[in-house]
N, C-alpha and C positions, 0 to 999 in steps of 0.2 A: 491137475491144474491147467494143463495145456489145452484140454478139451474146452474148459470153461473160457479160457482166453480166446480160443478160436470162435466160440459162439458169440462172445461179446464183440469181437472184431467184425463178424458178419452183421450183427445188430447195428453197430456203428456205421457200417457201409450202407445198410438199408436206411438208417436214419438220415445220413447225409444226402442220399438220393431223394428222400422224402422232402427234405428242406428245399432242395433245388427244384423239385417238380411241383411244389405247392405254389399256386398262383395268387391266392388271396393273401394280402399282406398280414392281416390279423391272424389268420390260420398259420401263416408261415412263422410268425413270432412264437406261436404256441409250439409248433413242431421244432423250431430252433431251441426252445427251452428243453424239450424232451431230448433233443440231440445233445445238449449240454450235459444233461444228467447221464446219458449213455457214455459220453466221453469221460465223465468223472468216474463212472464205474469201471471203464477200461483202464484208466490210470491207476485206480485202486487195485485192480486185478494184476497189473504189472508192478505192484509193490511201490507205488509212488503216492502215498496218502496225502502229502503236502500239496502236490500238484493237483490231486483229485479234489481236495477241498477248495482250492483256488478256482478250478474249472467249474465246480458246481455253483459257486457264488457268482462268478462272472458269466458263465455260459447259460445258466438256467434261471438267474434272477436279474442281473444287471442288463444284459443284452435284450431279453424280451421286454423288460420294463422300458428301456429307451425306445424300442420300436413302437410299443403301444402308446407311449407318451407322444412320440412324433406323429403317429397316425391321428391321435386325438387333436393335436394342435393343427394339423393339416385340415381336418374336418371342421374345426372351429374357424380357420381362416377362409375356407370355402364357403361356409355359412354366412360370414360377414360380407363377402363379395356380392352375394346375390341380393 
């Protein structure tokens, strides 16, 4: 189990770096969603299923949805200004 946990930790580190290095906000929302799933898997691997379920709901559904809705609203406001 420790090898699996180590692999998941590395994947979470790579996912976090990918979120930071992604410049396009829409793509960053998608990468943040994947990162939320990776964190959920990490919590599950460390035997915290309740935290994992909460993380999956918030980190891979709610947060990316809020980012995408905000980007859509900003695009709508920019379109009305022109």
